[in-house]
OpenMM code with the backbone's topology and positions (N, CA, C; nanometers):
from openmm import Vec3, app, unit

residues = "MET ASN ALA GLN LYS ALA TYR TRP PHE ILE LEU VAL LEU VAL ASN ILE PRO VAL PHE LEU GLY LEU GLY ARG LEU ILE PHE ARG ASP TRP ASP GLY PHE MET GLU ALA LEU ARG LEU TRP CYS SER VAL ASP TRP TRP LEU THR LEU GLN ARG GLU TRP ARG GLU ASP ARG TRP GLY THR SER LYS LEU PRO VAL PHE LEU VAL LEU CYS GLY ALA LEU PRO ALA LEU GLU TYR LEU MET PHE ALA ARG SER THR VAL ALA LYS PRO PRO ALA GLN ILE ILE SER LEU VAL THR ASN LEU PRO LEU VAL GLN".split()
positions = [
    Vec3(0.9856, -0.2542, -1.9309),
    Vec3(0.8756, -0.2745, -1.8372),
    Vec3(0.7563, -0.3266, -1.9170),
    Vec3(0.7077, -0.4411, -1.8754),
    Vec3(0.5931, -0.4952, -1.9473),
    Vec3(0.4640, -0.4282, -1.9000),
    Vec3(0.3560, -0.4571, -1.9685),
    Vec3(0.2289, -0.3909, -1.9401),
    Vec3(0.1778, -0.4243, -1.8005),
    Vec3(0.2004, -0.5448, -1.7556),
    Vec3(0.1541, -0.5866, -1.6219),
    Vec3(0.2231, -0.5062, -1.5116),
    Vec3(0.3551, -0.4935, -1.5209),
    Vec3(0.4292, -0.4174, -1.4206),
    Vec3(0.3939, -0.2697, -1.4271),
    Vec3(0.3751, -0.2196, -1.5474),
    Vec3(0.3375, -0.0787, -1.5628),
    Vec3(0.2003, -0.0531, -1.5014),
    Vec3(0.1098, -0.1482, -1.5147),
    Vec3(-0.0238, -0.1334, -1.4574),
    Vec3(-0.0155, -0.1243, -1.3051),
    Vec3(0.0651, -0.2110, -1.2433),
    Vec3(0.0833, -0.2058, -1.0974),
    Vec3(0.1494, -0.0756, -1.0545),
    Vec3(0.2499, -0.0314, -1.1322),
    Vec3(0.3196, 0.0927, -1.1018),
    Vec3(0.2228, 0.2113, -1.1054),
    Vec3(0.1382, 0.2143, -1.2065),
    Vec3(0.0388, 0.3218, -1.2174),
    Vec3(-0.0590, 0.3169, -1.1004),
    Vec3(-0.1023, 0.1975, -1.0611),
    Vec3(-0.1934, 0.1854, -0.9472),
    Vec3(-0.1314, 0.2397, -0.8192),
    Vec3(-0.0065, 0.2080, -0.7949),
    Vec3(0.0607, 0.2560, -0.6733),
    Vec3(0.0784, 0.4076, -0.6796),
    Vec3(0.1174, 0.4606, -0.7949),
    Vec3(0.1349, 0.6052, -0.8072),
    Vec3(0.0042, 0.6808, -0.7873),
    Vec3(-0.1019, 0.6306, -0.8445),
    Vec3(-0.2315, 0.6974, -0.8313),
    Vec3(-0.2805, 0.6929, -0.6866),
    Vec3(-0.2438, 0.5909, -0.6136),
    Vec3(-0.2912, 0.5742, -0.4764),
    Vec3(-0.2065, 0.6449, -0.3715),
    Vec3(-0.0992, 0.7109, -0.4086),
    Vec3(-0.0156, 0.7800, -0.3096),
    Vec3(-0.0966, 0.8804, -0.2267),
    Vec3(-0.1818, 0.9643, -0.2868),
    Vec3(-0.2629, 1.0532, -0.2021),
    Vec3(-0.3566, 0.9768, -0.1074),
    Vec3(-0.4057, 0.8628, -0.1525),
    Vec3(-0.4926, 0.7819, -0.0667),
    Vec3(-0.4116, 0.7241, 0.0493),
    Vec3(-0.2881, 0.6797, 0.0229),
    Vec3(-0.2019, 0.6284, 0.1287),
    Vec3(-0.1735, 0.7367, 0.2318),
    Vec3(-0.1455, 0.8576, 0.1838),
    Vec3(-0.1203, 0.9683, 0.2766),
    Vec3(-0.2448, 1.0016, 0.3589),
    Vec3(-0.3622, 0.9955, 0.2958),
    Vec3(-0.4867, 1.0191, 0.3691),
    Vec3(-0.5131, 0.9120, 0.4728),
    Vec3(-0.4863, 0.7862, 0.4374),
    Vec3(-0.5011, 0.6772, 0.5351),
    Vec3(-0.4056, 0.6961, 0.6518),
    Vec3(-0.2834, 0.7355, 0.6213),
    Vec3(-0.1856, 0.7602, 0.7277),
    Vec3(-0.2301, 0.8732, 0.8187),
    Vec3(-0.2850, 0.9768, 0.7607),
    Vec3(-0.3348, 1.0896, 0.8402),
    Vec3(-0.4515, 1.0455, 0.9284),
    Vec3(-0.5378, 0.9614, 0.8741),
    Vec3(-0.6534, 0.9122, 0.9490),
    Vec3(-0.6111, 0.8203, 1.0637),
    Vec3(-0.5146, 0.7344, 1.0387),
    Vec3(-0.4728, 0.6372, 1.1390),
    Vec3(-0.3771, 0.6979, 1.2414),
    Vec3(-0.2765, 0.7718, 1.1945),
    Vec3(-0.1702, 0.8190, 1.2838),
    Vec3(-0.1887, 0.9616, 1.3338),
    Vec3(-0.2778, 1.0379, 1.2739),
    Vec3(-0.3040, 1.1793, 1.3072),
    Vec3(-0.1950, 1.2734, 1.2572),
    Vec3(-0.0665, 1.2405, 1.2772),
    Vec3(0.0426, 1.3258, 1.2322),
    Vec3(0.1681, 1.2397, 1.2159),
    Vec3(0.2775, 1.3022, 1.1730),
    Vec3(0.4016, 1.2282, 1.1515),
    Vec3(0.4601, 1.1759, 1.2817),
    Vec3(0.4344, 1.2441, 1.3920),
    Vec3(0.4857, 1.1957, 1.5204),
    Vec3(0.4224, 1.0625, 1.5581),
    Vec3(0.2932, 1.0468, 1.5308),
    Vec3(0.2266, 0.9197, 1.5571),
    Vec3(0.2831, 0.8077, 1.4714),
    Vec3(0.3125, 0.8398, 1.3456),
    Vec3(0.3730, 0.7399, 1.2573),
    Vec3(0.5115, 0.7010, 1.3059),
    Vec3(0.5907, 0.7995, 1.3430),
    Vec3(0.7265, 0.7713, 1.3902),
    Vec3(0.7250, 0.6914, 1.5205),
    Vec3(0.6269, 0.7179, 1.6066),
    Vec3(0.6142, 0.6426, 1.7309),
    Vec3(0.5800, 0.4958, 1.7009),
    Vec3(0.4883, 0.4719, 1.6074),
    Vec3(0.4538, 0.3342, 1.5698),
    Vec3(0.5730, 0.2650, 1.5053),
    Vec3(0.6459, 0.3371, 1.4225),
    Vec3(0.7636, 0.2798, 1.3587),
    Vec3(0.8716, 0.2485, 1.4621),
    Vec3(0.8905, 0.3366, 1.5593),
    Vec3(0.9874, 0.3136, 1.6656),
    Vec3(0.9501, 0.1895, 1.7457),
    Vec3(0.8220, 0.1735, 1.7725),
    Vec3(0.7755, 0.0590, 1.8495),
    Vec3(0.8051, -0.0722, 1.7768),
    Vec3(0.7827, -0.0757, 1.6465),
    Vec3(0.8028, -0.1981, 1.5706),
    Vec3(0.9480, -0.2221, 1.5325),
    Vec3(1.0313, -0.1190, 1.5346),
    Vec3(1.1719, -0.1336, 1.4937),
    Vec3(1.2695, -0.1304, 1.6103),
    Vec3(1.2208, -0.1388, 1.7319),
    Vec3(1.3128, -0.1370, 1.8459),
    Vec3(1.3900, -0.2688, 1.8526),
    Vec3(1.5002, -0.2679, 1.9256),
    Vec3(1.5877, -0.3850, 1.9328),
    Vec3(1.5154, -0.5031, 1.9963),
    Vec3(1.4493, -0.4799, 2.1075),
    Vec3(1.3747, -0.5869, 2.1737),
    Vec3(1.2257, -0.5719, 2.1408),
    Vec3(1.1953, -0.5728, 2.0120),
    Vec3(1.0610, -0.5409, 1.9643),
    Vec3(0.9557, -0.6381, 2.0163),
    Vec3(0.9897, -0.7646, 2.0329),
    Vec3(0.8878, -0.8597, 2.0785),
    Vec3(0.8458, -0.8300, 2.2224),
    Vec3(0.9417, -0.8034, 2.3093),
    Vec3(0.9088, -0.7705, 2.4481),
    Vec3(0.8355, -0.6365, 2.4566),
    Vec3(0.8794, -0.5409, 2.3746),
    Vec3(0.8132, -0.4107, 2.3724),
    Vec3(0.6693, -0.4257, 2.3244),
    Vec3(0.6485, -0.5057, 2.2210),
    Vec3(0.5128, -0.5262, 2.1697),
    Vec3(0.4241, -0.5947, 2.2731),
    Vec3(0.4775, -0.6941, 2.3430),
    Vec3(0.3978, -0.7619, 2.4445),
    Vec3(0.3569, -0.6650, 2.5554),
    Vec3(0.4486, -0.5827, 2.5988),
    Vec3(0.4195, -0.4871, 2.7059),
    Vec3(0.3211, -0.3799, 2.6568),
    Vec3(0.3454, -0.3267, 2.5378),
    Vec3(0.2581, -0.2216, 2.4838),
    Vec3(0.1204, -0.2764, 2.4475),
    Vec3(0.1132, -0.4019, 2.4030),
    Vec3(-0.0146, -0.4598, 2.3631),
    Vec3(-0.1109, -0.4641, 2.4811),
    Vec3(-0.0581, -0.4937, 2.5980),
    Vec3(-0.1436, -0.4969, 2.7168),
    Vec3(-0.1958, -0.3588, 2.7511),
    Vec3(-0.1152, -0.2568, 2.7266),
    Vec3(-0.1534, -0.1208, 2.7641),
    Vec3(-0.2368, -0.0506, 2.6576),
    Vec3(-0.1960, -0.0630, 2.5300),
    Vec3(-0.2605, 0.0126, 2.4234),
    Vec3(-0.2673, -0.0722, 2.2968),
    Vec3(-0.3763, -0.1433, 2.2789),
    Vec3(-0.3881, -0.2343, 2.1652),
    Vec3(-0.3954, -0.1606, 2.0322),
    Vec3(-0.4714, -0.0515, 2.0254),
    Vec3(-0.4827, 0.0213, 1.8991),
    Vec3(-0.3492, 0.0866, 1.8628),
    Vec3(-0.2803, 0.1426, 1.9578),
    Vec3(-0.1511, 0.2046, 1.9296),
    Vec3(-0.0488, 0.1050, 1.8784),
    Vec3(-0.0573, -0.0170, 1.9275),
    Vec3(0.0358, -0.1206, 1.8851),
    Vec3(0.0024, -0.1729, 1.7461),
    Vec3(-0.1238, -0.1751, 1.7106),
    Vec3(-0.1628, -0.2340, 1.5822),
    Vec3(-0.1806, -0.1320, 1.4707),
    Vec3(-0.1465, -0.0060, 1.4928),
    Vec3(-0.1637, 0.0957, 1.3887),
    Vec3(-0.0793, 0.0670, 1.2642),
    Vec3(0.0472, 0.0387, 1.2835),
    Vec3(0.1361, 0.0188, 1.1688),
    Vec3(0.0974, -0.1032, 1.0851),
    Vec3(0.0707, -0.2195, 1.1453),
    Vec3(0.0275, -0.3327, 1.0620),
    Vec3(-0.1049, -0.3067, 0.9896),
    Vec3(-0.1979, -0.2389, 1.0546),
    Vec3(-0.3255, -0.2071, 0.9891),
    Vec3(-0.3001, -0.1166, 0.8690),
    Vec3(-0.2150, -0.0170, 0.8869),
    Vec3(-0.1822, 0.0749, 0.7773),
    Vec3(-0.1169, 0.0009, 0.6606),
    Vec3(-0.0211, -0.0864, 0.6895),
    Vec3(0.0480, -0.1596, 0.5837),
    Vec3(-0.0451, -0.2552, 0.5097),
    Vec3(-0.1335, -0.3212, 0.5826),
    Vec3(-0.2289, -0.4116, 0.5185),
    Vec3(-0.3241, -0.3336, 0.4286),
    Vec3(-0.3739, -0.2206, 0.4755),
    Vec3(-0.4639, -0.1393, 0.3930),
    Vec3(-0.3935, -0.0859, 0.2687),
    Vec3(-0.2686, -0.0426, 0.2843),
    Vec3(-0.1940, 0.0093, 0.1693),
    Vec3(-0.1605, -0.1012, 0.0690),
    Vec3(-0.1489, -0.2231, 0.1131),
    Vec3(-0.1269, -0.3346, 0.0212),
    Vec3(-0.2547, -0.3861, -0.0408),
    Vec3(-0.3626, -0.3844, 0.0372),
    Vec3(-0.4892, -0.4387, -0.0111),
    Vec3(-0.5567, -0.3457, -0.1120),
    Vec3(-0.5386, -0.2167, -0.0976),
    Vec3(-0.6065, -0.1220, -0.1862),
    Vec3(-0.5662, -0.1397, -0.3326),
    Vec3(-0.4370, -0.1378, -0.3682),
    Vec3(-0.4035, -0.1618, -0.5091),
    Vec3(-0.4407, -0.3022, -0.5557),
    Vec3(-0.4317, -0.4009, -0.4667),
    Vec3(-0.4686, -0.5372, -0.5053),
    Vec3(-0.6171, -0.5459, -0.5395),
    Vec3(-0.7009, -0.4843, -0.4587),
    Vec3(-0.8446, -0.4846, -0.4880),
    Vec3(-0.8765, -0.4056, -0.6143),
    Vec3(-0.8085, -0.2935, -0.6324),
    Vec3(-0.8296, -0.2160, -0.7548),
    Vec3(-0.7866, -0.2952, -0.8773),
    Vec3(-0.6781, -0.3675, -0.8653),
    Vec3(-0.6337, -0.4507, -0.9768),
    Vec3(-0.7373, -0.5580, -1.0088),
    Vec3(-0.7899, -0.6228, -0.9062),
    Vec3(-0.8907, -0.7256, -0.9286),
    Vec3(-1.0183, -0.6680, -0.9896),
    Vec3(-1.0524, -0.5446, -0.9514),
    Vec3(-1.1740, -0.4834, -1.0041),
    Vec3(-1.1577, -0.4344, -1.1473),
    Vec3(-1.0421, -0.3742, -1.1783),
    Vec3(-1.0286, -0.3048, -1.3057),
    Vec3(-0.9403, -0.3737, -1.4084),
    Vec3(-0.8659, -0.4739, -1.3727),
    Vec3(-0.7709, -0.5339, -1.4672),
    Vec3(-0.8403, -0.6068, -1.5810),
    Vec3(-0.9540, -0.6631, -1.5576),
    Vec3(-1.0236, -0.7393, -1.6608),
    Vec3(-1.1270, -0.6564, -1.7363),
    Vec3(-1.1464, -0.5321, -1.6960),
    Vec3(-1.2485, -0.4499, -1.7613),
    Vec3(-1.1925, -0.3869, -1.8879),
    Vec3(-1.2810, -0.3373, -1.9712),
    Vec3(-1.2388, -0.2726, -2.0954),
    Vec3(-1.1824, -0.1341, -2.0691),
    Vec3(-1.2110, -0.0763, -1.9523),
    Vec3(-1.1580, 0.0552, -1.9199),
    Vec3(-1.0071, 0.0480, -1.9008),
    Vec3(-0.9586, -0.0613, -1.8473),
    Vec3(-0.8161, -0.0737, -1.8172),
    Vec3(-0.7344, -0.1211, -1.9364),
    Vec3(-0.7962, -0.1760, -2.0381),
    Vec3(-0.7202, -0.2295, -2.1498),
    Vec3(-0.6521, -0.1227, -2.2355),
    Vec3(-0.7140, -0.0089, -2.2640),
    Vec3(-0.6420, 0.0902, -2.3467),
    Vec3(-0.5095, 0.1367, -2.2881),
    Vec3(-0.4971, 0.1669, -2.1561),
    Vec3(-0.3636, 0.2034, -2.1066),
    Vec3(-0.2624, 0.0905, -2.1233),
    Vec3(-0.3056, -0.0326, -2.1015),
    Vec3(-0.2145, -0.1452, -2.1183),
    Vec3(-0.1732, -0.1590, -2.2644),
    Vec3(-0.2653, -0.1340, -2.3578),
    Vec3(-0.2314, -0.1421, -2.4996),
    Vec3(-0.1357, -0.0305, -2.5393),
    Vec3(-0.1564, 0.0886, -2.4859),
    Vec3(-0.0670, 0.2004, -2.5166),
    Vec3(0.0735, 0.1714, -2.4643),
    Vec3(0.0824, 0.1180, -2.3433),
    Vec3(0.2138, 0.0865, -2.2863),
    Vec3(0.2824, -0.0216, -2.3683),
    Vec3(0.2083, -0.1207, -2.4139),
    Vec3(0.2693, -0.2265, -2.4938),
    Vec3(0.3131, -0.1739, -2.6302),
    Vec3(0.2416, -0.0764, -2.6868),
    Vec3(0.2836, -0.0174, -2.8132),
    Vec3(0.4102, 0.0656, -2.7958),
    Vec3(0.4166, 0.1435, -2.6879),
    Vec3(0.5319, 0.2300, -2.6641),
    Vec3(0.6568, 0.1481, -2.6348),
    Vec3(0.6434, 0.0434, -2.5556),
    Vec3(0.7598, -0.0362, -2.5172),
    Vec3(0.7888, -0.1512, -2.6143),
    Vec3(0.7039, -0.1689, -2.7157),
    Vec3(0.7181, -0.2758, -2.8145),
    Vec3(0.7185, -0.4132, -2.7528),
    Vec3(0.6461, -0.4302, -2.6439),
    Vec3(0.6329, -0.5606, -2.5798),
    Vec3(0.4956, -0.6170, -2.6138),
    Vec3(0.4865, -0.7497, -2.6209),
    Vec3(0.3561, -0.8077, -2.6492),
    Vec3(0.2598, -0.7842, -2.5316),
    Vec3(0.1345, -0.7650, -2.5649),
    Vec3(0.0316, -0.7419, -2.4643),
    Vec3(-0.0019, -0.8725, -2.3934),
    Vec3(-0.0003, -0.8708, -2.2613),
    Vec3(-0.0324, -0.9892, -2.1817),
    Vec3(-0.1828, -1.0012, -2.1737),
    Vec3(-0.2354, -1.1124, -2.2145),
    Vec3(-0.3804, -1.1316, -2.2128),
    Vec3(-0.4242, -1.1980, -2.0859),
] * unit.nanometer
topology = app.Topology()
chain = topology.addChain("A")
for resn in residues:
    res = topology.addResidue(resn, chain)
    for name in ("N", "CA", "C"):
        topology.addAtom(name, app.Element.getBySymbol(name[0]), res)
C-alpha cells in the first residue's frame, strides 16, 4: 500500500463516526435508512422514485444526499490537509514502514 492509498484509508477510517452521525441526522434510525435503501433498490425503482418524488421529496432524496456527503467529506479533508506539513509525517512514516518511495 503506497502512502497515497494509506492516506485515503486513514481518512475514511477516521470519518466512520462522522458518517454514522450524518446517517443518524438524516435518517433518524436504521429503519429510515432501510426504507430509503428499499426505495432505491426496488425492481421498478424509476417508477417508484417518480411516484414517491411527487409525494415526499426529502424522503426520496435522503440516500443520495447521504452518499454525496459521505464522499465529499474525505475529499474535502484531503484537499485541506494533504498539502500541509501536518499531514506529511504520517505519509513519511507509512513510506518508511512499507519501503515505498514517498509521493510528492
